[in-house]
N, C-alpha and C positions, 0 to 999 in steps of 0.2 A: 253917474258919469262912467262911461266905459274906459278901460285902460287905453284904448286907442287915442283918446284925447290927452293922455298923460305920458304915453310912451311912444317913441318913434325910433326908427333905425337911422343912424347918421347917413346924410346924403352920400358921403364917401363910399358907403358900402351898398348903395342902391343900384349901381350900374357897373357893368364890366368895362374895362379900359380896352380900347382898340388902338394899337400902336400906329396904324396908318392915319388915323384922324385925330388922335389925342396927343401925338408926340410933342408938338410944340404949343399945346394949349396950357397956359400957366395954371388954369383951373384944375387940370388933371392931377396935380399933386396936392391939392387942398385936402387936408385931413389925412394925408398918407402917413402911415407909421412904418418906418423902415426897421424891422427887427435886426438884432445883431447878426443872426444867421444869414439874412439877406445881404447885409453889407459885406459879410465875409465871402459871399459868392463873387461879388465885384472885385474884392481884393485878391481872391484866388485866381481869378481870370487875369487880373493885372500882373500878378507875379508870374504866371505862366508866360505871358507875352514878353515881359521884360527880362526874365531870367533864362528862359529856355527857347524862346522864339515860337512856342506853340501858340497858334492864334485861331484855331478852330474849336468851337465848343458847342455842346448841347446843354441846354438847361431843362432838366426834367423835373416835373412836379405835378401834383393833382390840380384839378380845377379849383380856383379860388385861392391858390397859394401865393398869389401876388406877383407872378412872373411878368405879366404885361406892365404893371405899375413899376416894377423894378427896372424895366427897359426905359420907361419915361424918366425915371430918376437918373439912370445912367446918362441919358442924353442931356439932361439938365446939368448934371455935375461936370460933364466934359464940354459943355456948350461954349460958344464964343462970347455969349452975352455974360458980362461979368456979374450983373445983378442976379440973373437966373442962376448962375454958378454959386453965388454966395448963399442964395436962398436954398438951393438944393443941399448945400453943405450943412445948413441948419437942420434939414430934414433927415438926411442920411447919417449925419454925425460928423462933426468937424475933424475929429481925429482920423476916422476912416478915410474921409475924403482927401485929407492932406496926404496920406499914404498913397492913395489911388493916383493923385496928381503927380506924385514922384514916379510911379510905375508907368503911367500913361500920360505924359505931359500934354496938356491941351494947347500949349503955345498961346499965341495972342488971339487967334481966330477959332480955336477949338476944334474938336473932332466933328466930322460930318457923319450923320447916321442915316442909313437907308432902311425904312421900315417896309417889310413885305408881309402880307398875310397869305399863307398857303391855301390852296384848294386842289381838288382832284384834277390836276392838269399838269402839263409839262412845266417844270420850274424855270427853265431857261427863258422862255418868252415872258413870263410873269415877272421875274426879277429884272430882266432887261427893260420891260416897259415901265417898271417902277423907277428904274434909274433915270429914264427919260422924263417921266412925270415929275420927278423931284428936281429937275433942272440941273442934274449933275452930268448929263451926257446928251449929246445930239442924237436924234433918231437916225438909225442906220438906213441906208437906201434898200437894203435886202433884209429878209427876215433874220431874226437873231439865231445865231448858232452858238454852240458851247464855246468854241474858240473866240468868237467875237465878243461874247459876254465876258469871258475871263480877261481878255485884252482890256476891255472897257473898265472893269473893276480895278485892274491893276493901274491903269492910267489915272483914274480918279483918286485912288489911294495914294499914289506917289506925287500928287499935285501939291505944290506950295509946302515943301517939307520944313521951311524955316518959320512958317507962320500957322501951319495947320498940323493938327495931331495925326490925321489920317482918316480912314473910312471904316465905319462899323456897319456891317450888313446884319440886320436882325430879321429872321424869318419866323414870324409867329405862326402857330399851326403848321409847323413843318411836317407834322404827322400826316396832314392831308396829302402832301406830295408823296409821302411813303406809302399811304394807303392806295393812292392812285396807281403808283408803280406796281405795287403787289397785285392789285386786281387785274392789271393789264399784262402782267409778267414782264414789265419793262425793267431795264437796269437803272441803277442810281449812281452810275459812274460820275456823273457831273458833280455830285456832292464830294466825292473823293478828290476830283480835280480842284474844286474851290477850296477845300480844306488844305491841300498841298500848297496851292497858290498863297493862301493866307500865311501859312507857316514859313514860306520862303520870302515873305514881303518885308522882313526886317521890322516887324511890329507896325507896319503901315496899314495893313488890311486885317480886320478882325471879323470873323464870321460866327454868328450865334444862331443856332436853331432851337426853337422852343417846342418841347414835347410834353405830352401829358402822361406818357408811359415810356418804358424803356424801349430803346431802338429796336431790339430784336423782337419785341412783341408784335410789331407790324409785319414781320416776316414769318410768322409762325406757320402760315399755311403754304409757304412756298416749298419747293423741293430742297433736298439737303444741299445740292450744289449751289442753288440760289441763296440759301441761308448762309452758306460759307462766303459767297461773294459779298453779301450784305455785311457780314461780320468784318470783312476787310475794310469796307467803307467806314463802319462804325469805329474801327480802330484809329482812324485819322482824327477823331474828335475826342476831346476831354469832356467827360460828362460831369456836370455840376448839379447837385440836387438843390432845388429851390422849394423848401417846405418849411413852414414855421414849426419851431419846437413847441412841445406841449404847453410850457409855461407862457410862451409868446402868443400862442393861439388863444389862451384864456384872457390874456391882456387885451388882445384885439377884440375879442367878444365883449369885454366890459366897455371898451371905447365905442363899439358899434351901437350899443343900446343906450339911448338917451332918455332920461325920465325926469319928470317934473314933480318933485315933492312926494315921491312914493315913500311910504314908511319902510323902515328896515326889515329885512327878512328875518326868519327864525334863526337866531344866533346859535342855538343848539344844533340845528341842522347844518348850518354852515361850518361850524366847528368840527362836527363829526366828518363831514366830507373832506374838509381841509386837512385834518389829521391823517386821513387815509391816502390822499393823493399828493401830499406835500413832498414825499421822497422823490417823486419823478419831476417835481417842479421847483427845484432848488433847495428843498428841505425846510423852508421857513413857513410853518403853518399859519403864523399870524399874517404874513403878507398874502398868502394864498387865500386866506379867509376874507381879507379886505377886497380882493379882486372878485371873489365869488359874490360878495355882498353887492358889488357894483353891477352885477349881471342880472339883478332882479328886473322884471318879474319871472325870470327863469329860476326854477328851483335849483339849488346848488348841485343836485344830482344830474340834472339835464345839462347844466353848464359844464360839468366835468366830463360828460359823455359826448357832447357835440363834436369837439375836436377829433377824438379818436374815431368817432363814427364817420366823419368826413373823409378819413383816410382809407376806409374800407372800399373794396372794389364793387360798389353797387350804387344805384342812383345817380344818373348822369355819368356813370362809371366812376364817380368820386365827387359827390355833391359837396359843394363848399358850405361852410358854416353860414356864410352870409346869404347864400341862396336859400337856405332854410329860413333865416330871419325874414326874408322878403317874400317867401312863398305864400300864395293865396290858396294852396291846396287844402283839401279837407283835413282837419285836425292840426293844421299848421299854425305857426306863430301869429300870423296876421289875423287869421280867423279867431284865434284865442283872444287877441287884443280887442277885436270888435265886440266880443260877447262877454268878456270877463269884467268883473267889478273890482273895486278897491280891495286889496288884501289877497286876491287870488294869485296863484303862481301856476306857471306852466310846468307841470310835474312829470315824472317818468311814465305814468299810465297814458298821459296824453301823447307823449312821444312814441310810445309803443303803438297806439292807435294810428298815428301819423305814418309810421313805417309800414304798418299792415295795409293801410288804405292806398298808399302811393308807391311804395318801393318793393313790396313783397316779391313780385316775379324776378326782379333783379337780384334781390338778396338770395332767393333760392337758387339762382344760377351762379352765385359767388362762392368763394371758399367757406363762407359762413352758412351756406344753405342747409347743411344737415342739422347743425345746432339750432338754427332758426326754426326749422320744421318740427324739431323735437319740442322746443318751447311752445310753439303755436299749438301743438296737439294737447300739451298739458293745460294751457290756458283755456282752450276750448272745452276740455273735460271738466274743468272747474266751472266754467259758465254753464255748461249743460246741466250741471247738478244744482242749478239755481242757488249758487253760493252767494253769501253776503257780499256787498260791494267792496268792503274792505279787504276781503280775501282775494277777490279777483284783482284789485288794484295792487295789492301786495305782491301777488304772483307775477304780474306784469313787470313790476319793479325789479324783482329778483332776476327774472329772465333777462331783462334789458341790461342790468349791471353785469350779470355773469357773462353775457355775450361779448362785451367789450372790456372785460376786466384786465386782460393782458396788456392792452395799450393805454388804458386810462389809469391804471393803478387803483381804481375804485373797486371795493369788494362789498358784497351784500352782507356786511357784518351786522350783528344785532344793534350796535350803536348806530349805524347808518339807517338801518330799516326802521328802527323805533322813531325816527324823525323824518321819514320819507313822505308822509301824507299829512296835509294840513288838517287841523281840527280833529286829529286822531291821537289819542293818548298812547304812551308807551305800553301801558297795561293792555290796551286793546290790540296793539300790534303783536305783543307777545302771545296773547290768546289766539289770534288769528294764525300766527306761525305754527303754534302747536296743533291747531286743527288741520292746517295744510300738511303738516308732517304726518299726522295720524292717517290722512287720506292718501299718503304716498304721492303728494304733489311737489313737495320740496323735501330736501334732506340737508341736514347740518353736517358739513365736512369738518371734522375736528382739526385736521392738518392745516386747513385754510382759515379756521375760526370764522367761517362764513357759510351762508346758505347757498343752495344751488337748486335749479329745477331738477326734479327727479326724473332721470332718463330711463328708468326701468319700467317694466310692465307689471301690472297688477293681475294676478291670476286668482280666480275664484274656483273652488272645488264645487262640483255639483253632485 
């Protein structure tokens, strides 16, 4: 029986949310987990609106960080439907939602939300047409202009102040509008205008633009004068980071993988990894170990690395953990499930092969490119020498852990490496490490108490 019959990815994590089609779908929040950091984003936004009047925001975060799902949750929390509101409060957290309701009172009929998905075109017509399609405004007789759209947004936001909270405009993929403007050399003054309008609305109009990278990244190819103009526009928005903390990401990973009756993973390996990464995840190694155990059949090393790996600027320019779990690419998780049997784990050498097969060009173009190419050269040298499988796999593991150690907290220490490969004893690992060291493929760094790929060159005298 293959693991594919015993292990599956939760349906919640098998598709991306689209705010324009899923906003009012009650199924869109099924299985949604709202981390404390995400709830804090909503509260921070509410505090700005209620206490300072600032009502224009950007939410910035990598792919797969839950920004679109958080929009759906916000809509449900501030909805006029009391049942949906109560259900959303259970999901987001009753205490957080109670505070949000005080900051952004939904009144009896709730807030109205206008979902817009950006593309490389002018934002005025697209937002205006979305306003009409949502039934919030009549179609104008003439084409939309900036002034006409601002008037329409102001009118809808001010409607029914005693029974409605106001209007929230959410532009997903706002970066598409910015990319289009940058490519055509167009200005983005409209976004400054709508930000200023929102902040003068007395909390009745809230504008949220969702980005995958910092605002200024979209303008990096423009002239200095143009970048300065963009900077002025950016200054009208408060940027809120939407990204799960490392301990939250590990929890989500454990919830995403559903298994039927798999035997427990190697407790020694789990304990070694948990002891290493616990300081970055709340400090409780026992709790971290329990979460790592629920991530099987992922090896605990892979489970600890996937979150930090997804934050790096490569692979979809930031591939999400859940994109990896669902990927059918060579050496990916789904291929592993189809071919693996009971007791097998998706270990670090498999993850190395996945990165090499699918993401290497992007990695080489990223800030990690030099370290990656150095590690690849060493692994290839080891393979060319027809080394034993354990030596190659061990070298791949050292290289992978070392590449992400700053963000993961995981170090290629002897305790971790001795338990990194299934069916390989600690004595065999120690022997292989000694051989790799003699061949100048790895080096033990005493100040880190951990191994690293040897980045030097071997010179032979002739």
